[in-house]
N, CA, C, O and the ligand as a Tripos MOL2 file, in Angstrom:
@<TRIPOS>MOLECULE
protein
  301   299    76     0     0
PROTEIN
NO_CHARGES

@<TRIPOS>ATOM
      1 N        -139.7760  -23.6510    7.7140 N.3       1 MET1
      2 CA       -140.2160  -24.2810    8.9770 C.3       1 MET1
      3 C        -141.5640  -23.7090    9.3900 C.2       1 MET1
      4 O        -142.0330  -22.7110    8.8440 O.2       1 MET1
      5 N        -142.1490  -24.3440   10.3340 N.am      2 ALA2
      6 CA       -143.4800  -23.9370   10.7670 C.3       2 ALA2
      7 C        -143.7430  -24.5310   12.1440 C.2       2 ALA2
      8 O        -142.8230  -24.7220   12.9400 O.2       2 ALA2
      9 N        -145.0040  -24.8170   12.4100 N.am      3 ARG3
     10 CA       -145.3190  -25.4050   13.7080 C.3       3 ARG3
     11 C        -144.6080  -26.7420   13.8640 C.2       3 ARG3
     12 O        -144.3920  -27.4680   12.8930 O.2       3 ARG3
     13 N        -144.2520  -27.0480   15.0960 N.am      4 ARG4
     14 CA       -143.5240  -28.2790   15.3630 C.3       4 ARG4
     15 C        -144.3330  -29.1830   16.2740 C.2       4 ARG4
     16 O        -144.8070  -28.7460   17.3230 O.2       4 ARG4
     17 N        -144.4950  -30.4460   15.8800 N.am      5 PRO5
     18 CA       -145.1900  -31.3930   16.7580 C.3       5 PRO5
     19 C        -144.2880  -31.7800   17.9260 C.2       5 PRO5
     20 O        -143.0710  -31.6130   17.8510 O.2       5 PRO5
     21 N        -144.8630  -32.2840   18.9780 N.am      6 GLY6
     22 CA       -144.0750  -32.8030   20.0940 C.3       6 GLY6
     23 C        -143.5190  -31.7020   20.9800 C.2       6 GLY6
     24 O        -143.7580  -30.5120   20.7680 O.2       6 GLY6
     25 N        -142.7740  -32.1420   21.9720 N.am      7 HIS7
     26 CA       -142.1880  -31.2380   22.9550 C.3       7 HIS7
     27 C        -141.2620  -30.2350   22.2830 C.2       7 HIS7
     28 O        -140.5170  -30.6430   21.3920 O.2       7 HIS7
     29 N        -141.2520  -28.9500   22.6420 N.am      8 PRO8
     30 CA       -142.0960  -28.3580   23.6910 C.3       8 PRO8
     31 C        -143.2800  -27.5590   23.1580 C.2       8 PRO8
     32 O        -144.0080  -26.9540   23.9450 O.2       8 PRO8
     33 N        -143.4950  -27.5400   21.8290 N.am      9 THR9
     34 CA       -144.5240  -26.6380   21.3060 C.3       9 THR9
     35 C        -145.8200  -27.3450   20.9270 C.2       9 THR9
     36 O        -146.8710  -26.7070   20.8620 O.2       9 THR9
     37 N        -145.7630  -28.6580   20.6760 N.am     10 TYR10
     38 CA       -146.9750  -29.4550   20.4360 C.3      10 TYR10
     39 C        -147.8830  -28.8490   19.3620 C.2      10 TYR10
     40 O        -149.1000  -28.7730   19.5260 O.2      10 TYR10
     41 N        -147.2630  -28.4220   18.2670 N.am     11 SER11
     42 CA       -147.9940  -27.8980   17.1020 C.3      11 SER11
     43 C        -148.7810  -26.6320   17.3820 C.2      11 SER11
     44 O        -149.6400  -26.2440   16.5910 O.2      11 SER11
     45 N        -148.4940  -25.9880   18.5030 N.am     12 LYS12
     46 CA       -149.1650  -24.7120   18.7570 C.3      12 LYS12
     47 C        -148.6150  -23.6260   17.8440 C.2      12 LYS12
     48 O        -147.5110  -23.7370   17.3100 O.2      12 LYS12
     49 N        -149.4270  -22.5550   17.6750 N.am     13 ARG13
     50 CA       -149.0270  -21.4850   16.7630 C.3      13 ARG13
     51 C        -148.0440  -20.5140   17.4030 C.2      13 ARG13
     52 O        -147.0730  -20.1030   16.7670 O.2      13 ARG13
     53 N        -148.2900  -20.1460   18.6590 N.am     14 PHE14
     54 CA       -147.4580  -19.1200   19.2930 C.3      14 PHE14
     55 C        -146.4860  -19.7540   20.2770 C.2      14 PHE14
     56 O        -146.8510  -20.6420   21.0460 O.2      14 PHE14
     57 N        -145.2390  -19.2830   20.2410 N.am     15 MET15
     58 CA       -144.2090  -19.7930   21.1300 C.3      15 MET15
     59 C        -143.4880  -18.6250   21.7760 C.2      15 MET15
     60 O        -143.0770  -17.6870   21.0930 O.2      15 MET15
     61 N        -143.3350  -18.6820   23.0960 N.am     16 GLY16
     62 CA       -142.6210  -17.6380   23.8030 C.3      16 GLY16
     63 C        -141.1850  -18.0300   24.0630 C.2      16 GLY16
     64 O        -140.8610  -19.2040   24.2380 O.2      16 GLY16
     65 N        -140.3160  -17.0060   24.0860 N.am     17 ASN17
     66 CA       -138.9190  -17.1810   24.4750 C.3      17 ASN17
     67 C        -138.7870  -16.5920   25.8740 C.2      17 ASN17
     68 O        -138.8450  -15.3750   26.0510 O.2      17 ASN17
     69 N        -138.6090  -17.4620   26.8680 N.am     18 THR18
     70 CA       -138.5760  -16.9970   28.2500 C.3      18 THR18
     71 C        -137.3500  -16.1430   28.5270 C.2      18 THR18
     72 O        -137.3480  -15.3510   29.4700 O.2      18 THR18
     73 N        -136.3090  -16.2920   27.7180 N.am     19 ASN19
     74 CA       -135.0820  -15.5310   27.9280 C.3      19 ASN19
     75 C        -135.2740  -14.0610   27.5590 C.2      19 ASN19
     76 O        -134.8800  -13.1670   28.3090 O.2      19 ASN19
     77 N        -135.8910  -13.8180   26.3840 N.am     20 LYS20
     78 CA       -136.0650  -12.4450   25.9170 C.3      20 LYS20
     79 C        -137.4790  -11.9350   26.1400 C.2      20 LYS20
     80 O        -137.7660  -10.7680   25.8770 O.2      20 LYS20
     81 N        -138.3620  -12.7960   26.6210 N.am     21 LYS21
     82 CA       -139.7630  -12.4350   26.8190 C.3      21 LYS21
     83 C        -140.3880  -11.9430   25.5240 C.2      21 LYS21
     84 O        -141.0790  -10.9240   25.4910 O.2      21 LYS21
     85 N        -140.1270  -12.7000   24.4470 N.am     22 GLU22
     86 CA       -140.7060  -12.3810   23.1500 C.3      22 GLU22
     87 C        -141.5790  -13.5410   22.7000 C.2      22 GLU22
     88 O        -141.3200  -14.6980   23.0310 O.2      22 GLU22
     89 N        -142.6270  -13.2110   21.9330 N.am     23 VAL23
     90 CA       -143.5110  -14.2410   21.3880 C.3      23 VAL23
     91 C        -143.3300  -14.3120   19.8800 C.2      23 VAL23
     92 O        -143.2010  -13.2900   19.2060 O.2      23 VAL23
     93 N        -143.3230  -15.5520   19.3560 N.am     24 HIS24
     94 CA       -143.1680  -15.8000   17.9230 C.3      24 HIS24
     95 C        -144.4200  -16.4620   17.3680 C.2      24 HIS24
     96 O        -145.0920  -17.2320   18.0550 O.2      24 HIS24
     97 N        -144.7260  -16.1420   16.0910 N.am     25 ASP25
     98 CA       -145.8250  -16.7680   15.3630 C.3      25 ASP25
     99 C        -145.2230  -17.8240   14.4360 C.2      25 ASP25
    100 O        -144.6390  -17.4870   13.4060 O.2      25 ASP25
    101 N        -145.3630  -19.0920   14.7970 N.am     26 LEU26
    102 CA       -144.7010  -20.1540   14.0260 C.3      26 LEU26
    103 C        -145.3110  -20.3210   12.6370 C.2      26 LEU26
    104 O        -144.6870  -20.9320   11.7690 O.2      26 LEU26
    105 N        -146.5090  -19.7980   12.4050 N.am     27 ASP27
    106 CA       -147.0840  -19.8470   11.0560 C.3      27 ASP27
    107 C        -146.4240  -18.8210   10.1410 C.2      27 ASP27
    108 O        -146.6310  -18.8450    8.9280 O.2      27 ASP27
    109 N        -145.6300  -17.9210   10.7160 N.am     28 ASN28
    110 CA       -144.9670  -16.8750    9.9320 C.3      28 ASN28
    111 C        -143.4830  -16.8040   10.2750 C.2      28 ASN28
    112 O        -142.8560  -15.7490   10.1790 O.2      28 ASN28
    113 N        -142.9350  -17.9520   10.6780 N.am     29 GLU29
    114 CA       -141.5430  -17.9910   11.1360 C.3      29 GLU29
    115 C        -140.5700  -17.5150   10.0690 C.2      29 GLU29
    116 O        -140.6860  -17.8820    8.9000 O.2      29 GLU29
    117 N        -139.6060  -16.6910   10.4820 N.am     30 LYS30
    118 CA       -138.5470  -16.2330    9.5870 C.3      30 LYS30
    119 C        -137.2520  -16.9340    9.9890 C.2      30 LYS30
    120 O        -136.8320  -16.8850   11.1450 O.2      30 LYS30
    121 N        -136.6280  -17.5900    9.0060 N.am     31 THR31
    122 CA       -135.5120  -18.4700    9.3280 C.3      31 THR31
    123 C        -134.1560  -17.8840    8.9600 C.2      31 THR31
    124 O        -133.1450  -18.5860    9.0140 O.2      31 THR31
    125 N        -134.1200  -16.6150    8.5910 N.am     32 GLY32
    126 CA       -132.8340  -16.0040    8.2510 C.3      32 GLY32
    127 C        -131.9460  -15.8370    9.4710 C.2      32 GLY32
    128 O        -132.3750  -15.9670   10.6170 O.2      32 GLY32
    129 N        -130.6850  -15.5420    9.1690 N.am     33 ARG33
    130 CA       -129.7200  -15.3070   10.2270 C.3      33 ARG33
    131 C        -130.2150  -14.1660   11.1280 C.2      33 ARG33
    132 O        -130.6290  -13.1160   10.6370 O.2      33 ARG33
    133 N        -130.1690  -14.3810   12.4270 N.am     34 ASN34
    134 CA       -130.6010  -13.3710   13.4040 C.3      34 ASN34
    135 C        -132.0820  -13.0170   13.3110 C.2      34 ASN34
    136 O        -132.4930  -11.9410   13.7470 O.2      34 ASN34
    137 N        -132.8830  -13.9180   12.7420 N.am     35 GLU35
    138 CA       -134.3250  -13.6830   12.7650 C.3      35 GLU35
    139 C        -134.9260  -14.4610   13.9400 C.2      35 GLU35
    140 O        -134.4780  -14.2950   15.0740 O.2      35 GLU35
    141 N        -135.9240  -15.3010   13.6930 N.am     36 CYS36
    142 CA       -136.6190  -15.8990   14.8470 C.3      36 CYS36
    143 C        -135.7610  -16.8590   15.6760 C.2      36 CYS36
    144 O        -135.8390  -16.8480   16.9040 O.2      36 CYS36
    145 N        -134.9470  -17.6850   15.0190 N.am     37 GLN37
    146 CA       -134.0690  -18.6330   15.7220 C.3      37 GLN37
    147 C        -134.8530  -19.5710   16.6410 C.2      37 GLN37
    148 O        -134.4710  -19.8200   17.7840 O.2      37 GLN37
    149 N        -135.9560  -20.0770   16.1040 N.am     38 ILE38
    150 CA       -136.8370  -20.9420   16.9000 C.3      38 ILE38
    151 C        -136.1120  -22.1880   17.3980 C.2      38 ILE38
    152 O        -136.2380  -22.5570   18.5650 O.2      38 ILE38
    153 N        -135.3550  -22.8360   16.5190 N.am     39 ASP39
    154 CA       -134.6860  -24.0750   16.9530 C.3      39 ASP39
    155 C        -133.6670  -23.8050   18.0570 C.2      39 ASP39
    156 O        -133.4870  -24.6160   18.9650 O.2      39 ASP39
    157 N        -133.0080  -22.6540   17.9640 N.am     40 GLU40
    158 CA       -132.0460  -22.3070   19.0110 C.3      40 GLU40
    159 C        -132.7560  -22.0670   20.3490 C.2      40 GLU40
    160 O        -132.2500  -22.4510   21.4030 O.2      40 GLU40
    161 N        -133.9270  -21.4320   20.2990 N.am     41 ILE41
    162 CA       -134.6900  -21.1880   21.5330 C.3      41 ILE41
    163 C        -135.1070  -22.5140   22.1610 C.2      41 ILE41
    164 O        -135.0130  -22.7020   23.3740 O.2      41 ILE41
    165 N        -135.5720  -23.4330   21.3060 N.am     42 ILE42
    166 CA       -136.0020  -24.7440   21.8140 C.3      42 ILE42
    167 C        -134.8180  -25.4890   22.4110 C.2      42 ILE42
    168 O        -134.9310  -26.0830   23.4830 O.2      42 ILE42
    169 N        -133.6820  -25.4600   21.7200 N.am     43 GLN43
    170 CA       -132.5020  -26.1780   22.2150 C.3      43 GLN43
    171 C        -132.0210  -25.6170   23.5440 C.2      43 GLN43
    172 O        -131.5110  -26.3540   24.3880 O.2      43 GLN43
    173 N        -132.1850  -24.3140   23.7270 N.am     44 ALA44
    174 CA       -131.7620  -23.6760   24.9680 C.3      44 ALA44
    175 C        -132.7970  -23.8730   26.0790 C.2      44 ALA44
    176 O        -132.5970  -23.4360   27.2120 O.2      44 ALA44
    177 N        -133.9130  -24.5430   25.7350 N.am     45 GLU45
    178 CA       -134.9960  -24.7960   26.6940 C.3      45 GLU45
    179 C        -135.6080  -23.5020   27.2040 C.2      45 GLU45
    180 O        -135.9620  -23.3760   28.3760 O.2      45 GLU45
    181 N        -135.7220  -22.5460   26.2930 N.am     46 HIS46
    182 CA       -136.3580  -21.2740   26.6180 C.3      46 HIS46
    183 C        -137.7410  -21.1500   25.9910 C.2      46 HIS46
    184 O        -138.3230  -20.0660   25.9960 O.2      46 HIS46
    185 N        -138.2750  -22.2440   25.4500 N.am     47 ALA47
    186 CA       -139.5490  -22.1910   24.7340 C.3      47 ALA47
    187 C        -140.7220  -22.4930   25.6580 C.2      47 ALA47
    188 O        -140.6880  -23.4410   26.4420 O.2      47 ALA47
    189 N        -141.7560  -21.6680   25.5480 N.am     48 VAL48
    190 CA       -143.0030  -21.9420   26.2510 C.3      48 VAL48
    191 C        -144.1670  -21.7230   25.2770 C.2      48 VAL48
    192 O        -144.0200  -21.0450   24.2600 O.2      48 VAL48
    193 N        -145.3170  -22.3030   25.6030 N.am     49 THR49
    194 CA       -146.5220  -22.0630   24.8160 C.3      49 THR49
    195 C        -147.5610  -21.4090   25.7120 C.2      49 THR49
    196 O        -147.3550  -21.2430   26.9150 O.2      49 THR49
    197 N        -148.6810  -21.0430   25.1000 N.am     50 PHE50
    198 CA       -149.7020  -20.2730   25.8010 C.3      50 PHE50
    199 C        -151.0440  -21.0130   25.7570 C.2      50 PHE50
    200 O        -151.3610  -21.7020   24.7880 O.2      50 PHE50
    201 N        -151.8090  -20.8510   26.8180 N.am     51 THR51
    202 CA       -153.1360  -21.4350   26.8860 C.3      51 THR51
    203 C        -154.1150  -20.3530   27.2960 C.2      51 THR51
    204 O        -154.0530  -19.8790   28.4300 O.2      51 THR51
    205 N        -155.0240  -19.9440   26.4060 N.am     52 PRO52
    206 CA       -155.1700  -20.4300   25.0180 C.3      52 PRO52
    207 C        -154.0280  -19.9590   24.1280 C.2      52 PRO52
    208 O        -153.2750  -19.0530   24.4840 O.2      52 PRO52
    209 N        -153.9140  -20.5930   22.9640 N.am     53 ASP53
    210 CA       -152.8240  -20.3600   22.0210 C.3      53 ASP53
    211 C        -153.1080  -19.1060   21.1880 C.2      53 ASP53
    212 O        -153.3650  -19.1910   19.9870 O.2      53 ASP53
    213 N        -153.0570  -17.9360   21.8460 N.am     54 THR54
    214 CA       -153.3840  -16.6810   21.1590 C.3      54 THR54
    215 C        -152.3330  -15.6250   21.4650 C.2      54 THR54
    216 O        -151.6280  -15.6980   22.4720 O.2      54 THR54
    217 N        -152.2440  -14.6400   20.5740 N.am     55 LEU55
    218 CA       -151.3130  -13.5310   20.7900 C.3      55 LEU55
    219 C        -151.7380  -12.7170   22.0110 C.2      55 LEU55
    220 O        -150.8890  -12.2520   22.7720 O.2      55 LEU55
    221 N        -153.0290  -12.5450   22.2000 N.am     56 SER56
    222 CA       -153.4610  -11.7340   23.3430 C.3      56 SER56
    223 C        -153.1070  -12.4170   24.6670 C.2      56 SER56
    224 O        -152.8290  -11.7400   25.6570 O.2      56 SER56
    225 N        -153.1160  -13.7450   24.6890 N.am     57 GLN57
    226 CA       -152.6910  -14.4360   25.9080 C.3      57 GLN57
    227 C        -151.2060  -14.1910   26.1610 C.2      57 GLN57
    228 O        -150.8050  -13.9500   27.2990 O.2      57 GLN57
    229 N        -150.3930  -14.2500   25.1210 N.am     58 ALA58
    230 CA       -148.9600  -13.9680   25.2730 C.3      58 ALA58
    231 C        -148.7490  -12.5560   25.8010 C.2      58 ALA58
    232 O        -147.9270  -12.3340   26.6910 O.2      58 ALA58
    233 N        -149.4950  -11.6040   25.2480 N.am     59 HIS59
    234 CA       -149.3690  -10.2190   25.7190 C.3      59 HIS59
    235 C        -149.7820  -10.1100   27.1810 C.2      59 HIS59
    236 O        -149.1720   -9.3610   27.9440 O.2      59 HIS59
    237 N        -150.7990  -10.8420   27.5710 N.am     60 SER60
    238 CA       -151.2560  -10.7500   28.9580 C.3      60 SER60
    239 C        -150.2230  -11.3310   29.9140 C.2      60 SER60
    240 O        -150.2470  -11.0400   31.1100 O.2      60 SER60
    241 N        -149.3070  -12.1570   29.3860 N.am     61 GLU61
    242 CA       -148.2120  -12.7030   30.1970 C.3      61 GLU61
    243 C        -146.9330  -11.8910   30.0050 C.2      61 GLU61
    244 O        -145.8430  -12.3370   30.3620 O.2      61 GLU61
    245 N        -147.0800  -10.6930   29.4370 N.am     62 ASP62
    246 CA       -145.9640   -9.7480   29.3170 C.3      62 ASP62
    247 C        -144.9430  -10.0980   28.2490 C.2      62 ASP62
    248 O        -143.8010   -9.6470   28.3290 O.2      62 ASP62
    249 N        -145.3200  -10.8880   27.2520 N.am     63 TYR63
    250 CA       -144.4150  -11.1710   26.1360 C.3      63 TYR63
    251 C        -144.5690  -10.0940   25.0780 C.2      63 TYR63
    252 O        -145.6770   -9.6390   24.7940 O.2      63 TYR63
    253 N        -143.4280   -9.6850   24.4860 N.am     64 ASP64
    254 CA       -143.4230   -8.6810   23.4290 C.3      64 ASP64
    255 C        -143.3630   -9.3820   22.0710 C.2      64 ASP64
    256 O        -142.9090  -10.5220   21.9740 O.2      64 ASP64
    257 N        -143.8260   -8.6910   21.0190 N.am     65 ASN65
    258 CA       -143.8420   -9.2830   19.6810 C.3      65 ASN65
    259 C        -142.4330   -9.4330   19.1260 C.2      65 ASN65
    260 O        -141.6040   -8.5340   19.2680 O.2      65 ASN65
    261 N        -142.1630  -10.5770   18.4900 N.am     66 CYS66
    262 CA       -140.9390  -10.7190   17.7000 C.3      66 CYS66
    263 C        -141.0180   -9.7560   16.5280 C.2      66 CYS66
    264 O        -142.0530   -9.6630   15.8680 O.2      66 CYS66
    265 N        -139.9300   -9.0370   16.2640 N.am     67 ALA67
    266 CA       -139.9290   -8.0430   15.1850 C.3      67 ALA67
    267 C        -140.0080   -8.6810   13.8080 C.2      67 ALA67
    268 O        -140.3920   -8.0170   12.8460 O.2      67 ALA67
    269 N        -139.6530   -9.9620   13.6920 N.am     68 HIS68
    270 CA       -139.5550  -10.6010   12.3760 C.3      68 HIS68
    271 C        -140.8490  -11.2990   11.9640 C.2      68 HIS68
    272 O        -141.2830  -11.1550   10.8210 O.2      68 HIS68
    273 N        -141.4700  -12.0460   12.8650 N.am     69 CYS69
    274 CA       -142.6330  -12.8400   12.4600 C.3      69 CYS69
    275 C        -143.9530  -12.1750   12.8560 C.2      69 CYS69
    276 O        -145.0030  -12.5540   12.3370 O.2      69 CYS69
    277 N        -143.9250  -11.2040   13.7540 N.am     70 ILE70
    278 CA       -145.1550  -10.5180   14.1610 C.3      70 ILE70
    279 C        -145.0180   -9.0230   13.8940 C.2      70 ILE70
    280 O        -145.8750   -8.4280   13.2400 O.2      70 ILE70
    281 N        -143.9530   -8.4160   14.3930 N.am     71 GLY71
    282 CA       -143.7320   -6.9870   14.1600 C.3      71 GLY71
    283 C        -144.4240   -6.1310   15.1920 C.2      71 GLY71
    284 O        -145.1060   -6.6370   16.0820 O.2      71 GLY71
    285 N        -144.2420   -4.8130   15.0660 N.am     72 SER72
    286 CA       -144.8770   -3.8580   15.9770 C.3      72 SER72
    287 C        -144.5670   -4.1720   17.4310 C.2      72 SER72
    288 O        -145.4590   -4.4680   18.2260 O.2      72 SER72
    289 N        -143.2880   -4.0990   17.7580 N.am     73 SER73
    290 CA       -142.8790   -4.2800   19.1420 C.3      73 SER73
    291 C        -143.6630   -3.3560   20.0440 C.2      73 SER73
    292 O        -143.8950   -2.1940   19.7090 O.2      73 SER73
    293 N        -144.0650   -3.8640   21.1720 N.am     74 ARG74
    294 CA       -144.8490   -3.0550   22.1100 C.3      74 ARG74
    295 C        -143.9590   -2.4000   23.1490 C.2      74 ARG74
    296 O        -144.4600   -1.6630   23.9980 O.2      74 ARG74
    297 N        -142.6330   -2.6480   23.1100 N.am     75 ARG75
    298 CA       -141.7410   -2.0370   24.0940 C.3      75 ARG75
    299 C        -141.2150   -0.7040   23.5980 C.2      75 ARG75
    300 O        -140.4460   -0.0440   24.2990 O.2      75 ARG75
    301 ZN       -140.2410  -14.5340   15.4380 Zn       76 ZN76
@<TRIPOS>BOND
     1     1     2 1
     2     2     3 1
     3     3     4 2
     4     3     5 am
     5     5     6 1
     6     6     7 1
     7     7     8 2
     8     7     9 am
     9     9    10 1
    10    10    11 1
    11    11    12 2
    12    11    13 am
    13    13    14 1
    14    14    15 1
    15    15    16 2
    16    15    17 am
    17    17    18 1
    18    18    19 1
    19    19    20 2
    20    19    21 am
    21    21    22 1
    22    22    23 1
    23    23    24 2
    24    23    25 am
    25    25    26 1
    26    26    27 1
    27    27    28 2
    28    27    29 am
    29    29    30 1
    30    30    31 1
    31    31    32 2
    32    31    33 am
    33    33    34 1
    34    34    35 1
    35    35    36 2
    36    35    37 am
    37    37    38 1
    38    38    39 1
    39    39    40 2
    40    39    41 am
    41    41    42 1
    42    42    43 1
    43    43    44 2
    44    43    45 am
    45    45    46 1
    46    46    47 1
    47    47    48 2
    48    47    49 am
    49    49    50 1
    50    50    51 1
    51    51    52 2
    52    51    53 am
    53    53    54 1
    54    54    55 1
    55    55    56 2
    56    55    57 am
    57    57    58 1
    58    58    59 1
    59    59    60 2
    60    59    61 am
    61    61    62 1
    62    62    63 1
    63    63    64 2
    64    63    65 am
    65    65    66 1
    66    66    67 1
    67    67    68 2
    68    67    69 am
    69    69    70 1
    70    70    71 1
    71    71    72 2
    72    71    73 am
    73    73    74 1
    74    74    75 1
    75    75    76 2
    76    75    77 am
    77    77    78 1
    78    78    79 1
    79    79    80 2
    80    79    81 am
    81    81    82 1
    82    82    83 1
    83    83    84 2
    84    83    85 am
    85    85    86 1
    86    86    87 1
    87    87    88 2
    88    87    89 am
    89    89    90 1
    90    90    91 1
    91    91    92 2
    92    91    93 am
    93    93    94 1
    94    94    95 1
    95    95    96 2
    96    95    97 am
    97    97    98 1
    98    98    99 1
    99    99   100 2
   100    99   101 am
   101   101   102 1
   102   102   103 1
   103   103   104 2
   104   103   105 am
   105   105   106 1
   106   106   107 1
   107   107   108 2
   108   107   109 am
   109   109   110 1
   110   110   111 1
   111   111   112 2
   112   111   113 am
   113   113   114 1
   114   114   115 1
   115   115   116 2
   116   115   117 am
   117   117   118 1
   118   118   119 1
   119   119   120 2
   120   119   121 am
   121   121   122 1
   122   122   123 1
   123   123   124 2
   124   123   125 am
   125   125   126 1
   126   126   127 1
   127   127   128 2
   128   127   129 am
   129   129   130 1
   130   130   131 1
   131   131   132 2
   132   131   133 am
   133   133   134 1
   134   134   135 1
   135   135   136 2
   136   135   137 am
   137   137   138 1
   138   138   139 1
   139   139   140 2
   140   139   141 am
   141   141   142 1
   142   142   143 1
   143   143   144 2
   144   143   145 am
   145   145   146 1
   146   146   147 1
   147   147   148 2
   148   147   149 am
   149   149   150 1
   150   150   151 1
   151   151   152 2
   152   151   153 am
   153   153   154 1
   154   154   155 1
   155   155   156 2
   156   155   157 am
   157   157   158 1
   158   158   159 1
   159   159   160 2
   160   159   161 am
   161   161   162 1
   162   162   163 1
   163   163   164 2
   164   163   165 am
   165   165   166 1
   166   166   167 1
   167   167   168 2
   168   167   169 am
   169   169   170 1
   170   170   171 1
   171   171   172 2
   172   171   173 am
   173   173   174 1
   174   174   175 1
   175   175   176 2
   176   175   177 am
   177   177   178 1
   178   178   179 1
   179   179   180 2
   180   179   181 am
   181   181   182 1
   182   182   183 1
   183   183   184 2
   184   183   185 am
   185   185   186 1
   186   186   187 1
   187   187   188 2
   188   187   189 am
   189   189   190 1
   190   190   191 1
   191   191   192 2
   192   191   193 am
   193   193   194 1
   194   194   195 1
   195   195   196 2
   196   195   197 am
   197   197   198 1
   198   198   199 1
   199   199   200 2
   200   199   201 am
   201   201   202 1
   202   202   203 1
   203   203   204 2
   204   203   205 am
   205   205   206 1
   206   206   207 1
   207   207   208 2
   208   207   209 am
   209   209   210 1
   210   210   211 1
   211   211   212 2
   212   211   213 am
   213   213   214 1
   214   214   215 1
   215   215   216 2
   216   215   217 am
   217   217   218 1
   218   218   219 1
   219   219   220 2
   220   219   221 am
   221   221   222 1
   222   222   223 1
   223   223   224 2
   224   223   225 am
   225   225   226 1
   226   226   227 1
   227   227   228 2
   228   227   229 am
   229   229   230 1
   230   230   231 1
   231   231   232 2
   232   231   233 am
   233   233   234 1
   234   234   235 1
   235   235   236 2
   236   235   237 am
   237   237   238 1
   238   238   239 1
   239   239   240 2
   240   239   241 am
   241   241   242 1
   242   242   243 1
   243   243   244 2
   244   243   245 am
   245   245   246 1
   246   246   247 1
   247   247   248 2
   248   247   249 am
   249   249   250 1
   250   250   251 1
   251   251   252 2
   252   251   253 am
   253   253   254 1
   254   254   255 1
   255   255   256 2
   256   255   257 am
   257   257   258 1
   258   258   259 1
   259   259   260 2
   260   259   261 am
   261   261   262 1
   262   262   263 1
   263   263   264 2
   264   263   265 am
   265   265   266 1
   266   266   267 1
   267   267   268 2
   268   267   269 am
   269   269   270 1
   270   270   271 1
   271   271   272 2
   272   271   273 am
   273   273   274 1
   274   274   275 1
   275   275   276 2
   276   275   277 am
   277   277   278 1
   278   278   279 1
   279   279   280 2
   280   279   281 am
   281   281   282 1
   282   282   283 1
   283   283   284 2
   284   283   285 am
   285   285   286 1
   286   286   287 1
   287   287   288 2
   288   287   289 am
   289   289   290 1
   290   290   291 1
   291   291   292 2
   292   291   293 am
   293   293   294 1
   294   294   295 1
   295   295   296 2
   296   295   297 am
   297   297   298 1
   298   298   299 1
   299   299   300 2
@<TRIPOS>SUBSTRUCTURE
     1 MET1         2 RESIDUE 1 A MET
     2 ALA2         6 RESIDUE 1 A ALA
     3 ARG3        10 RESIDUE 1 A ARG
     4 ARG4        14 RESIDUE 1 A ARG
     5 PRO5        18 RESIDUE 1 A PRO
     6 GLY6        22 RESIDUE 1 A GLY
     7 HIS7        26 RESIDUE 1 A HIS
     8 PRO8        30 RESIDUE 1 A PRO
     9 THR9        34 RESIDUE 1 A THR
    10 TYR10       38 RESIDUE 1 A TYR
    11 SER11       42 RESIDUE 1 A SER
    12 LYS12       46 RESIDUE 1 A LYS
    13 ARG13       50 RESIDUE 1 A ARG
    14 PHE14       54 RESIDUE 1 A PHE
    15 MET15       58 RESIDUE 1 A MET
    16 GLY16       62 RESIDUE 1 A GLY
    17 ASN17       66 RESIDUE 1 A ASN
    18 THR18       70 RESIDUE 1 A THR
    19 ASN19       74 RESIDUE 1 A ASN
    20 LYS20       78 RESIDUE 1 A LYS
    21 LYS21       82 RESIDUE 1 A LYS
    22 GLU22       86 RESIDUE 1 A GLU
    23 VAL23       90 RESIDUE 1 A VAL
    24 HIS24       94 RESIDUE 1 A HIS
    25 ASP25       98 RESIDUE 1 A ASP
    26 LEU26      102 RESIDUE 1 A LEU
    27 ASP27      106 RESIDUE 1 A ASP
    28 ASN28      110 RESIDUE 1 A ASN
    29 GLU29      114 RESIDUE 1 A GLU
    30 LYS30      118 RESIDUE 1 A LYS
    31 THR31      122 RESIDUE 1 A THR
    32 GLY32      126 RESIDUE 1 A GLY
    33 ARG33      130 RESIDUE 1 A ARG
    34 ASN34      134 RESIDUE 1 A ASN
    35 GLU35      138 RESIDUE 1 A GLU
    36 CYS36      142 RESIDUE 1 A CYS
    37 GLN37      146 RESIDUE 1 A GLN
    38 ILE38      150 RESIDUE 1 A ILE
    39 ASP39      154 RESIDUE 1 A ASP
    40 GLU40      158 RESIDUE 1 A GLU
    41 ILE41      162 RESIDUE 1 A ILE
    42 ILE42      166 RESIDUE 1 A ILE
    43 GLN43      170 RESIDUE 1 A GLN
    44 ALA44      174 RESIDUE 1 A ALA
    45 GLU45      178 RESIDUE 1 A GLU
    46 HIS46      182 RESIDUE 1 A HIS
    47 ALA47      186 RESIDUE 1 A ALA
    48 VAL48      190 RESIDUE 1 A VAL
    49 THR49      194 RESIDUE 1 A THR
    50 PHE50      198 RESIDUE 1 A PHE
    51 THR51      202 RESIDUE 1 A THR
    52 PRO52      206 RESIDUE 1 A PRO
    53 ASP53      210 RESIDUE 1 A ASP
    54 THR54      214 RESIDUE 1 A THR
    55 LEU55      218 RESIDUE 1 A LEU
    56 SER56      222 RESIDUE 1 A SER
    57 GLN57      226 RESIDUE 1 A GLN
    58 ALA58      230 RESIDUE 1 A ALA
    59 HIS59      234 RESIDUE 1 A HIS
    60 SER60      238 RESIDUE 1 A SER
    61 GLU61      242 RESIDUE 1 A GLU
    62 ASP62      246 RESIDUE 1 A ASP
    63 TYR63      250 RESIDUE 1 A TYR
    64 ASP64      254 RESIDUE 1 A ASP
    65 ASN65      258 RESIDUE 1 A ASN
    66 CYS66      262 RESIDUE 1 A CYS
    67 ALA67      266 RESIDUE 1 A ALA
    68 HIS68      270 RESIDUE 1 A HIS
    69 CYS69      274 RESIDUE 1 A CYS
    70 ILE70      278 RESIDUE 1 A ILE
    71 GLY71      282 RESIDUE 1 A GLY
    72 SER72      286 RESIDUE 1 A SER
    73 SER73      290 RESIDUE 1 A SER
    74 ARG74      294 RESIDUE 1 A ARG
    75 ARG75      298 RESIDUE 1 A ARG
    76 ZN76       301 GROUP 0 **** ****
């Protein structure tokens, strides 16, 4: 899997999980059990995107790195 067109990510690279306050890199999505779980986040309506679509913008909104697709948790 990778970037997804349409609601709610509109082919953007970075997606936040509002529930866990984590940011995922959809260009490096990990689909194993208990990894990114992007589809589950979207289904739960916990997905947000960032403007601009950058990791530093996600960090400025207090999102932490996903351990699987980005790594180096900042918490
Ligand atoms: Zn991830």
